LUMZA-617250 format. One line per 8 residues: number of its first residue (from 1); their letters; for each residue x negated, y negated, z of N, C-alpha, C. Coordinates in nm, 3 decimals. Layout:
<atoms>
NUM = a = X:Y:Z:X:Y:Z:X:Y:Z  ...
</atoms>
This chain:
<atoms>
1 = mngtqdrf = -3.035:-1.090:4.024:-3.141:-1.011:3.964:-3.150:-1.042:3.815  -3.146:-1.170:3.781:-3.150:-1.212:3.643:-3.292:-1.214:3.591  -3.306:-1.203:3.457:-3.436:-1.218:3.396:-3.525:-1.098:3.410  -3.469:-0.979:3.436:-3.554:-0.863:3.459:-3.558:-0.767:3.341  -3.488:-0.800:3.231:-3.475:-0.703:3.124:-3.611:-0.663:3.067  -3.700:-0.758:3.036:-3.828:-0.725:2.978:-3.917:-0.650:3.076  -3.891:-0.664:3.202:-3.977:-0.605:3.302:-3.943:-0.459:3.329  -3.816:-0.423:3.314:-3.775:-0.292:3.360:-3.716:-0.201:3.253
9 = tgdtkvlh = -3.683:-0.253:3.137:-3.621:-0.170:3.035:-3.710:-0.052:2.998  -3.651:0.068:2.999:-3.723:0.185:2.952:-3.820:0.248:3.049  -3.826:0.198:3.172:-3.922:0.253:3.269:-3.857:0.371:3.342  -3.824:0.475:3.267:-3.748:0.587:3.325:-3.828:0.666:3.427  -3.960:0.658:3.422:-4.041:0.735:3.518:-4.018:0.689:3.661  -3.971:0.566:3.679:-3.944:0.515:3.814:-3.834:0.595:3.883  -3.733:0.638:3.805:-3.618:0.707:3.861:-3.624:0.858:3.843  -3.691:0.906:3.742:-3.677:1.044:3.697:-3.710:1.147:3.806
17 = qravripl = -3.608:1.229:3.837:-3.621:1.340:3.932:-3.677:1.295:4.067  -3.634:1.176:4.111:-3.674:1.125:4.242:-3.551:1.080:4.319  -3.565:1.077:4.451:-3.458:1.030:4.538:-3.520:0.953:4.653  -3.440:0.868:4.715:-3.482:0.799:4.837:-3.433:0.881:4.956  -3.522:0.906:5.051:-3.483:0.969:5.176:-3.495:0.867:5.289  -3.385:0.847:5.361:-3.378:0.745:5.466:-3.347:0.812:5.600  -3.424:0.784:5.704:-3.402:0.850:5.834:-3.274:0.805:5.902  -3.217:0.896:5.981:-3.102:0.866:6.068:-3.141:0.906:6.210
25 = pdmeaerv = -3.225:0.825:6.274:-3.283:0.865:6.403:-3.191:0.847:6.523  -3.086:0.763:6.509:-3.003:0.733:6.625:-2.863:0.695:6.579  -2.775:0.668:6.675:-2.637:0.636:6.645:-2.624:0.506:6.567  -2.710:0.410:6.595:-2.701:0.284:6.522:-2.727:0.305:6.373  -2.829:0.386:6.342:-2.859:0.416:6.201:-2.743:0.492:6.137  -2.683:0.582:6.214:-2.569:0.657:6.161:-2.450:0.565:6.133  -2.429:0.468:6.221:-2.319:0.375:6.199:-2.340:0.291:6.073  -2.465:0.247:6.050:-2.496:0.170:5.930:-2.472:0.255:5.805
33 = fhenmmti = -2.518:0.379:5.810:-2.497:0.469:5.698:-2.348:0.490:5.670  -2.272:0.515:5.776:-2.128:0.535:5.760:-2.061:0.410:5.703  -2.099:0.294:5.752:-2.041:0.169:5.702:-2.069:0.151:5.554  -2.192:0.184:5.512:-2.228:0.171:5.370:-2.144:0.265:5.283  -2.124:0.387:5.330:-2.046:0.482:5.252:-1.899:0.442:5.248  -1.849:0.386:5.357:-1.711:0.340:5.356:-1.692:0.220:5.264  -1.795:0.138:5.252:-1.789:0.026:5.158:-1.781:0.077:5.015  -1.854:0.184:4.986:-1.847:0.245:4.853:-1.708:0.301:4.827
41 = aaarerka = -1.650:0.367:4.929:-1.515:0.421:4.915:-1.414:0.308:4.891  -1.429:0.199:4.966:-1.338:0.085:4.950:-1.351:0.022:4.812  -1.473:0.016:4.760:-1.494:-0.040:4.625:-1.428:0.049:4.521  -1.431:0.178:4.543:-1.365:0.271:4.452:-1.213:0.250:4.455  -1.159:0.231:4.574:-1.015:0.206:4.585:-0.977:0.073:4.521  -1.062:-0.026:4.535:-1.038:-0.156:4.471:-1.039:-0.141:4.320  -1.131:-0.062:4.268:-1.135:-0.037:4.124:-1.005:0.029:4.079  -0.955:0.124:4.158:-0.829:0.191:4.124:-0.714:0.091:4.118
49 = dlladpgv = -0.709:0.000:4.215:-0.603:-0.102:4.217:-0.609:-0.189:4.091  -0.728:-0.229:4.053:-0.743:-0.314:3.935:-0.708:-0.238:3.808  -0.750:-0.112:3.803:-0.726:-0.032:3.683:-0.576:-0.006:3.664  -0.504:0.006:3.774:-0.360:0.032:3.766:-0.280:-0.092:3.732  -0.341:-0.209:3.739:-0.272:-0.335:3.713:-0.278:-0.365:3.563  -0.166:-0.364:3.493:-0.169:-0.389:3.348:-0.215:-0.529:3.312  -0.218:-0.620:3.408:-0.264:-0.755:3.382:-0.414:-0.772:3.396  -0.485:-0.664:3.435:-0.630:-0.668:3.454:-0.695:-0.580:3.348
57 = svldayea = -0.799:-0.629:3.285:-0.865:-0.550:3.182:-0.947:-0.437:3.243  -0.968:-0.332:3.165:-1.052:-0.220:3.209:-1.193:-0.271:3.242  -1.243:-0.361:3.160:-1.378:-0.411:3.182:-1.390:-0.483:3.315  -1.287:-0.560:3.351:-1.290:-0.630:3.480:-1.294:-0.530:3.596  -1.214:-0.423:3.587:-1.214:-0.321:3.692:-1.349:-0.250:3.697  -1.402:-0.220:3.582:-1.530:-0.150:3.570:-1.643:-0.237:3.626  -1.643:-0.364:3.588:-1.749:-0.454:3.632:-1.742:-0.481:3.782  -1.621:-0.484:3.838:-1.607:-0.509:3.982:-1.680:-0.403:4.063
65 = erehiges = -1.666:-0.278:4.021:-1.735:-0.170:4.092:-1.886:-0.177:4.069  -1.927:-0.201:3.946:-2.070:-0.206:3.914:-2.139:-0.322:3.989  -2.073:-0.436:3.994:-2.131:-0.550:4.065:-2.148:-0.518:4.213  -2.049:-0.452:4.270:-2.058:-0.415:4.411:-2.176:-0.322:4.436  -2.191:-0.221:4.352:-2.300:-0.125:4.371:-2.435:-0.194:4.355  -2.447:-0.278:4.252:-2.573:-0.348:4.232:-2.607:-0.438:4.350  -2.508:-0.508:4.404:-2.532:-0.593:4.521:-2.569:-0.510:4.643  -2.509:-0.392:4.656:-2.542:-0.304:4.768:-2.687:-0.261:4.761
73 = yerrlrri = -2.734:-0.226:4.642:-2.873:-0.185:4.627:-2.968:-0.301:4.655  -2.928:-0.421:4.612:-3.014:-0.537:4.637:-3.024:-0.566:4.786  -2.913:-0.552:4.858:-2.918:-0.572:5.004:-3.011:-0.470:5.069  -3.004:-0.346:5.023:-3.091:-0.243:5.079:-3.238:-0.273:5.048  -3.262:-0.324:4.927:-3.397:-0.365:4.889:-3.451:-0.469:4.986  -3.372:-0.570:5.013:-3.417:-0.676:5.103:-3.442:-0.621:5.243  -3.358:-0.528:5.288:-3.371:-0.473:5.422:-3.499:-0.389:5.435  -3.531:-0.312:5.331:-3.646:-0.221:5.338:-3.776:-0.290:5.301
81 = vgddyeav = -3.772:-0.372:5.195:-3.896:-0.428:5.140:-3.916:-0.574:5.179  -3.806:-0.652:5.187:-3.819:-0.794:5.215:-3.771:-0.877:5.098  -3.768:-1.009:5.116:-3.716:-1.098:5.013:-3.803:-1.102:4.887  -3.929:-1.060:4.898:-4.017:-1.060:4.781:-4.015:-0.926:4.709  -3.904:-0.853:4.719:-3.895:-0.719:4.662:-3.923:-0.717:4.512  -3.882:-0.822:4.440:-3.904:-0.822:4.295:-4.053:-0.827:4.262  -4.128:-0.910:4.333:-4.272:-0.917:4.311:-4.339:-0.785:4.346  -4.290:-0.721:4.454:-4.345:-0.591:4.494:-4.318:-0.487:4.387
89 = amaynrgd = -4.195:-0.484:4.335:-4.160:-0.389:4.229:-4.242:-0.413:4.104  -4.259:-0.540:4.068:-4.339:-0.574:3.951:-4.482:-0.526:3.965  -4.540:-0.549:4.083:-4.677:-0.507:4.107:-4.692:-0.356:4.097  -4.593:-0.283:4.149:-4.598:-0.137:4.140:-4.590:-0.091:3.994  -4.500:-0.152:3.917:-4.485:-0.112:3.777:-4.608:-0.147:3.693  -4.678:-0.253:3.730:-4.801:-0.289:3.659:-4.918:-0.201:3.699  -4.903:-0.126:3.808:-5.013:-0.045:3.858:-5.103:-0.119:3.953  -5.061:-0.239:3.999:-5.142:-0.317:4.091:-5.131:-0.269:4.235
97 = rndrlgal = -5.030:-0.189:4.264:-5.018:-0.128:4.395:-4.954:0.008:4.379  -4.982:0.100:4.474:-4.934:0.237:4.465:-4.899:0.289:4.604  -4.820:0.208:4.677:-4.785:0.243:4.813:-4.638:0.276:4.825  -4.596:0.315:4.945:-4.459:0.357:4.970:-4.358:0.245:4.941  -4.383:0.126:4.992:-4.291:0.015:4.972:-4.282:-0.026:4.825  -4.395:-0.021:4.757:-4.394:-0.054:4.615:-4.309:0.044:4.536  -4.323:0.173:4.568:-4.245:0.275:4.499:-4.096:0.258:4.528  -4.060:0.229:4.653:-3.920:0.208:4.688:-3.863:0.086:4.618
105 = aayyhega = -3.941:-0.023:4.616:-3.893:-0.145:4.551:-3.867:-0.121:4.403  -3.959:-0.052:4.336:-3.943:-0.025:4.194:-3.822:0.065:4.169  -3.802:0.164:4.254:-3.691:0.258:4.238:-3.556:0.187:4.248  -3.537:0.113:4.357:-3.410:0.043:4.377:-3.388:-0.066:4.272  -3.495:-0.138:4.240:-3.483:-0.249:4.146:-3.446:-0.198:4.007  -3.510:-0.089:3.966:-3.477:-0.029:3.837:-3.331:0.016:3.835  -3.289:0.082:3.942:-3.151:0.129:3.948:-3.051:0.015:3.944  -3.077:-0.090:4.021:-2.985:-0.203:4.025:-2.977:-0.273:3.890
113 = wriqqqtt = -3.092:-0.288:3.823:-3.091:-0.352:3.692:-3.011:-0.270:3.592  -3.031:-0.139:3.590:-2.959:-0.053:3.496:-2.808:-0.055:3.523  -2.770:-0.059:3.649:-2.627:-0.065:3.683:-2.565:-0.193:3.627  -2.634:-0.305:3.642:-2.581:-0.432:3.594:-2.573:-0.436:3.442  -2.662:-0.365:3.374:-2.660:-0.363:3.229:-2.556:-0.266:3.173  -2.506:-0.176:3.256:-2.427:-0.065:3.207:-2.298:-0.107:3.137  -2.238:-0.217:3.181:-2.110:-0.258:3.121:-2.124:-0.297:2.975  -2.245:-0.328:2.931:-2.265:-0.368:2.791:-2.323:-0.255:2.707
121 = itdmmffp = -2.343:-0.138:2.767:-2.411:-0.027:2.698:-2.316:0.092:2.686  -2.308:0.149:2.568:-2.230:0.270:2.548:-2.322:0.391:2.553  -2.267:0.506:2.593:-2.343:0.631:2.603:-2.458:0.621:2.703  -2.431:0.562:2.818:-2.522:0.569:2.932:-2.437:0.587:3.057  -2.449:0.699:3.122:-2.363:0.732:3.236:-2.439:0.719:3.367  -2.378:0.652:3.464:-2.431:0.642:3.600:-2.390:0.769:3.674  -2.485:0.838:3.737:-2.465:0.974:3.788:-2.530:0.992:3.926  -2.492:0.910:4.026:-2.561:0.912:4.155:-2.520:1.032:4.242
129 = lflrypns = -2.607:1.065:4.336:-2.585:1.177:4.428:-2.624:1.133:4.569  -2.530:1.144:4.664:-2.554:1.109:4.803:-2.544:1.236:4.888  -2.643:1.260:4.973:-2.646:1.380:5.056:-2.684:1.347:5.198  -2.608:1.398:5.295:-2.635:1.378:5.437:-2.691:1.507:5.496  -2.802:1.493:5.570:-2.866:1.603:5.643:-2.865:1.567:5.792  -2.906:1.660:5.879:-2.898:1.632:6.023:-2.967:1.503:6.067  -3.086:1.471:6.012:-3.159:1.354:6.060:-3.196:1.255:5.950  -3.132:1.266:5.834:-3.162:1.174:5.723:-3.054:1.187:5.616
137 = ftmnirft = -3.059:1.096:5.521:-2.976:1.112:5.402:-3.060:1.078:5.280  -3.018:1.130:5.165:-3.088:1.101:5.039:-2.992:1.041:4.940  -3.048:0.962:4.850:-2.971:0.903:4.741:-3.050:0.917:4.613  -2.993:0.985:4.516:-3.051:0.995:4.382:-2.982:0.892:4.293  -3.057:0.797:4.242:-3.005:0.705:4.141:-3.036:0.767:4.005  -2.933:0.817:3.939:-2.955:0.886:3.811:-2.869:0.823:3.701  -2.923:0.825:3.581:-2.849:0.787:3.462:-2.872:0.896:3.358  -2.772:0.918:3.274:-2.788:1.016:3.168:-2.744:0.955:3.036
145 = sgyttsks = -2.794:1.014:2.928:-2.736:0.984:2.798:-2.598:1.049:2.795  -2.514:1.009:2.702:-2.377:1.058:2.702:-2.290:0.969:2.789  -2.164:1.009:2.806:-2.072:0.922:2.879:-1.978:0.996:2.972  -1.981:1.131:2.974:-1.883:1.204:3.053:-1.942:1.334:3.104  -1.874:1.395:3.201:-1.913:1.526:3.253:-1.805:1.628:3.220  -1.829:1.754:3.258:-1.731:1.859:3.232:-1.606:1.844:3.317  -1.609:1.757:3.421:-1.495:1.742:3.510:-1.442:1.598:3.515  -1.486:1.514:3.425:-1.445:1.373:3.428:-1.304:1.354:3.374
153 = vryespah = -1.236:1.253:3.427:-1.113:1.204:3.364:-1.152:1.091:3.270  -1.074:1.074:3.165:-1.105:0.972:3.066:-0.988:0.876:3.051  -1.021:0.753:3.024:-0.918:0.651:3.003:-0.969:0.552:2.900  -0.876:0.485:2.836:-0.915:0.405:2.719:-0.879:0.258:2.736  -0.966:0.175:2.681:-0.946:0.030:2.685:-0.918:-0.021:2.544  -0.797:-0.074:2.519:-0.768:-0.126:2.385:-0.857:-0.243:2.347  -0.907:-0.317:2.446:-0.994:-0.432:2.416:-1.127:-0.389:2.357  -1.165:-0.260:2.379:-1.293:-0.211:2.327:-1.277:-0.134:2.197
161 = sseeldey = -1.154:-0.125:2.146:-1.130:-0.048:2.024:-1.156:-0.132:1.900  -1.216:-0.070:1.801:-1.241:-0.138:1.673:-1.146:-0.091:1.564  -1.048:-0.007:1.601:-0.955:0.047:1.503:-0.850:-0.056:1.462  -0.812:-0.052:1.336:-0.702:-0.134:1.285:-0.575:-0.050:1.291  -0.487:-0.080:1.387:-0.374:0.009:1.413:-0.243:-0.037:1.351  -0.230:-0.163:1.324:-0.109:-0.219:1.260:0.017:-0.176:1.336  0.103:-0.097:1.270:0.232:-0.064:1.331:0.219:0.029:1.451  0.104:0.090:1.468:0.083:0.182:1.582:0.023:0.112:1.703
169 = aetyfddc = 0.002:-0.018:1.694:-0.069:-0.090:1.800:0.004:-0.081:1.934  0.136:-0.099:1.932:0.211:-0.097:2.057:0.206:0.041:2.123  0.219:0.146:2.043:0.211:0.283:2.097:0.073:0.310:2.154  -0.030:0.266:2.082:-0.167:0.286:2.129:-0.190:0.211:2.261  -0.140:0.089:2.268:-0.156:0.010:2.390:-0.087:0.079:2.508  0.034:0.131:2.486:0.106:0.201:2.593:0.031:0.327:2.637  -0.025:0.399:2.540:-0.102:0.519:2.574:-0.226:0.484:2.657  -0.289:0.373:2.623:-0.406:0.329:2.699:-0.367:0.296:2.843
177 = lysqqqaa = -0.256:0.224:2.860:-0.210:0.189:2.995:-0.180:0.314:3.076  -0.119:0.413:3.013:-0.089:0.537:3.083:-0.217:0.606:3.126  -0.316:0.613:3.038:-0.443:0.677:3.074:-0.512:0.602:3.187  -0.501:0.469:3.189:-0.562:0.391:3.296:-0.494:0.417:3.430  -0.362:0.428:3.428:-0.289:0.455:3.551:-0.319:0.595:3.605  -0.333:0.692:3.515:-0.369:0.827:3.558:-0.510:0.828:3.616  -0.601:0.756:3.554:-0.738:0.749:3.605:-0.743:0.677:3.739  -0.662:0.572:3.753:-0.657:0.499:3.879:-0.613:0.589:3.993
185 = eyiretaq = -0.515:0.673:3.968:-0.468:0.767:4.071:-0.580:0.863:4.110  -0.652:0.914:4.010:-0.764:1.005:4.037:-0.874:0.935:4.116  -0.910:0.814:4.075:-1.017:0.740:4.143:-0.980:0.711:4.287  -0.855:0.673:4.311:-0.810:0.646:4.448:-0.814:0.774:4.533  -0.770:0.885:4.478:-0.772:1.012:4.551:-0.915:1.056:4.583  -1.006:1.040:4.490:-1.143:1.086:4.514:-1.219:0.994:4.610  -1.172:0.871:4.629:-1.233:0.786:4.731:-1.220:0.851:4.869  -1.112:0.926:4.889:-1.093:0.994:5.017:-1.198:1.102:5.040
193 = iirdefpn = -1.251:1.159:4.933:-1.357:1.259:4.947:-1.478:1.196:5.016  -1.511:1.073:4.980:-1.623:1.003:5.045:-1.595:0.989:5.194  -1.475:0.950:5.229:-1.439:0.932:5.370:-1.445:1.065:5.446  -1.405:1.173:5.380:-1.408:1.305:5.444:-1.551:1.358:5.461  -1.636:1.334:5.362:-1.771:1.388:5.365:-1.863:1.313:5.462  -1.833:1.186:5.488:-1.919:1.104:5.574:-1.834:1.039:5.684  -1.789:1.118:5.782:-1.696:1.067:5.884:-1.763:0.972:5.982  -1.680:0.900:6.055:-1.726:0.804:6.155:-1.804:0.875:6.265
201 = pdetsfed = -1.930:0.838:6.291:-2.008:0.907:6.395:-1.953:0.886:6.535  -1.877:0.780:6.555:-1.820:0.754:6.687:-1.694:0.837:6.712  -1.643:0.901:6.607:-1.519:0.978:6.621:-1.536:1.125:6.583  -1.659:1.164:6.549:-1.683:1.299:6.498:-1.805:1.359:6.569  -1.798:1.486:6.600:-1.912:1.554:6.663:-2.027:1.566:6.564  -2.148:1.579:6.617:-2.265:1.591:6.532:-2.253:1.713:6.441  -2.202:1.823:6.492:-2.188:1.944:6.412:-2.098:1.922:6.291  -1.998:1.836:6.308:-1.902:1.813:6.199:-1.947:1.706:6.101
209 = rkyggvvs = -2.056:1.635:6.131:-2.098:1.529:6.041:-2.241:1.545:5.991  -2.314:1.646:6.036:-2.457:1.653:6.004:-2.486:1.692:5.859  -2.385:1.745:5.788:-2.401:1.772:5.646:-2.282:1.712:5.570  -2.311:1.658:5.453:-2.207:1.605:5.366:-2.269:1.561:5.234  -2.188:1.550:5.134:-2.243:1.506:5.006:-2.138:1.479:4.902  -2.168:1.386:4.811:-2.082:1.358:4.696:-2.169:1.329:4.575  -2.118:1.366:4.459:-2.177:1.327:4.331:-2.068:1.255:4.253  -2.104:1.150:4.185:-2.006:1.079:4.103:-2.068:1.048:3.967
217 = aggrrgsv = -1.982:1.010:3.873:-2.029:0.977:3.739:-1.931:0.882:3.674  -1.984:0.788:3.599:-1.901:0.695:3.524:-1.976:0.641:3.404  -1.909:0.637:3.291:-1.972:0.586:3.169:-1.867:0.552:3.066  -1.912:0.519:2.946:-1.818:0.492:2.838:-1.882:0.520:2.704  -1.797:0.551:2.609:-1.836:0.563:2.468:-1.734:0.483:2.388  -1.777:0.370:2.338:-1.685:0.284:2.266:-1.572:0.237:2.356  -1.448:0.273:2.321:-1.332:0.230:2.399:-1.292:0.329:2.506  -1.359:0.444:2.515:-1.323:0.549:2.610:-1.417:0.546:2.731
225 = fsamlesv = -1.358:0.534:2.850:-1.433:0.533:2.976:-1.410:0.666:3.048  -1.499:0.698:3.141:-1.484:0.822:3.217:-1.516:0.799:3.364  -1.460:0.886:3.449:-1.485:0.879:3.593:-1.480:1.019:3.652  -1.565:1.042:3.752:-1.569:1.171:3.819:-1.629:1.153:3.958  -1.576:1.227:4.056:-1.638:1.234:4.188:-1.594:1.363:4.254  -1.689:1.435:4.313:-1.656:1.556:4.388:-1.758:1.577:4.500  -1.723:1.662:4.594:-1.811:1.689:4.706:-1.925:1.782:4.663  -2.035:1.775:4.738:-2.153:1.859:4.713:-2.201:1.915:4.846
233 = dpdpdrfs = -2.234:2.043:4.849:-2.289:2.105:4.969:-2.440:2.086:4.973  -2.493:2.014:5.072:-2.638:1.999:5.082:-2.706:2.131:5.115  -2.827:2.147:5.067:-2.907:2.265:5.097:-2.963:2.252:5.238  -2.922:2.338:5.334:-2.970:2.322:5.472:-3.119:2.347:5.489  -3.183:2.410:5.391:-3.326:2.440:5.399:-3.413:2.340:5.323  -3.352:2.233:5.275:-3.430:2.141:5.191:-3.542:2.073:5.269  -3.514:2.026:5.391:-3.615:1.956:5.469:-3.640:2.031:5.600  -3.766:2.053:5.630:-3.801:2.122:5.755:-3.843:2.025:5.864
241 = epvakptl = -3.876:1.901:5.827:-3.922:1.802:5.923:-3.843:1.672:5.907  -3.822:1.599:6.017:-3.758:1.466:6.005:-3.851:1.368:5.936  -3.797:1.255:5.895:-3.876:1.151:5.830:-3.867:1.026:5.917  -3.978:0.951:5.926:-3.982:0.834:6.014:-3.946:0.705:5.942  -3.976:0.697:5.812:-3.952:0.575:5.735:-3.890:0.610:5.601  -3.817:0.517:5.540:-3.765:0.542:5.405:-3.879:0.574:5.310  -3.857:0.676:5.227:-3.962:0.717:5.135:-3.901:0.785:5.014  -3.976:0.795:4.906:-3.930:0.868:4.788:-3.966:1.015:4.801
249 = veagpear = -3.873:1.102:4.759:-3.894:1.246:4.761:-3.852:1.303:4.626  -3.882:1.430:4.604:-3.834:1.495:4.483:-3.681:1.504:4.485  -3.621:1.512:4.370:-3.476:1.507:4.359:-3.407:1.618:4.437  -3.462:1.738:4.440:-3.405:1.844:4.521:-3.316:1.941:4.444  -3.286:2.056:4.504:-3.206:2.159:4.435:-3.063:2.116:4.407  -3.007:2.028:4.491:-2.870:1.983:4.469:-2.860:1.901:4.341  -2.965:1.822:4.312:-2.965:1.743:4.189:-2.968:1.834:4.067  -3.053:1.935:4.071:-3.060:2.029:3.958:-2.928:2.104:3.942
257 = rterells = -2.866:2.140:4.054:-2.740:2.215:4.048:-2.628:2.130:3.987  -2.617:2.004:4.030:-2.510:1.920:3.976:-2.533:1.888:3.828  -2.657:1.874:3.789:-2.686:1.852:3.647:-2.647:1.974:3.565  -2.679:2.091:3.617:-2.647:2.215:3.545:-2.497:2.237:3.535  -2.424:2.207:3.643:-2.281:2.236:3.647:-2.196:2.131:3.576  -2.243:2.007:3.572:-2.158:1.898:3.523:-2.196:1.844:3.386  -2.318:1.868:3.343:-2.362:1.816:3.214:-2.365:1.929:3.111  -2.357:1.892:2.985:-2.348:1.992:2.878:-2.482:2.055:2.845
265 = gdeivh = -2.589:1.991:2.883:-2.721:2.042:2.847:-2.789:1.959:2.743  -2.709:1.880:2.670:-2.767:1.793:2.566:-2.811:1.659:2.622  -2.753:1.620:2.737:-2.784:1.490:2.793:-2.926:1.485:2.850  -2.984:1.367:2.843:-3.114:1.343:2.901:-3.093:1.270:3.034  -3.146:1.327:3.142:-3.131:1.266:3.274:-3.250:1.176:3.302  -3.220:1.051:3.337:-3.326:0.954:3.367:-3.343:0.940:3.517
</atoms>
């Protein structure tokens, strides 16, 4: 997805207070959804492994997860829109088309581009929300100003520090490694929340899997990085009718609730 910076930078209206709703009409669709969520959980565990390794930089661990998420969104784009998804997204953003597929292409493409840019940007936090309902699931691709939530763990990268520490350098480096190891433990533990919230449809009754949700957040300010993930209870009254095709919907009450509970109020949600 190279060469998209001039095309998508600053187009916050594509993402703002919107979510993708995707139908789950049968067991095959449920299996695909479960596999995708397990891939996200596995990527989180991989990030934890890298973060805990003193021979791996924080940026490498951070980028590994971001690259995975961006590639996941691009695969979904191709599946829903086709290989010409970029042209479709461009046409929608120019106002040359105003249809369902154009809106979906622009939404995913904007999100994927912002995720890939995030490693080079400070004070921009990725804040996605995944929710499972009886016959569909939703995904909010959100970004906020700021870098942390009220429940985030923080860890520091000495490679991103601009401080001149001199005789304190070794102590600072050891403190950074400790914070990374503590964050790695948290990230690994919270990956299990994803597995618990979205269980295998072949091993779980419909009653036990028809609702589930997680919200996560990750960002950085200078040399300090943050991570957060927790479960979310979907609103059972949000949708009264099933959906036949992937489509964009309003963000929903769960999005407003997580923003209210996890953000300070000063952040701008994109």
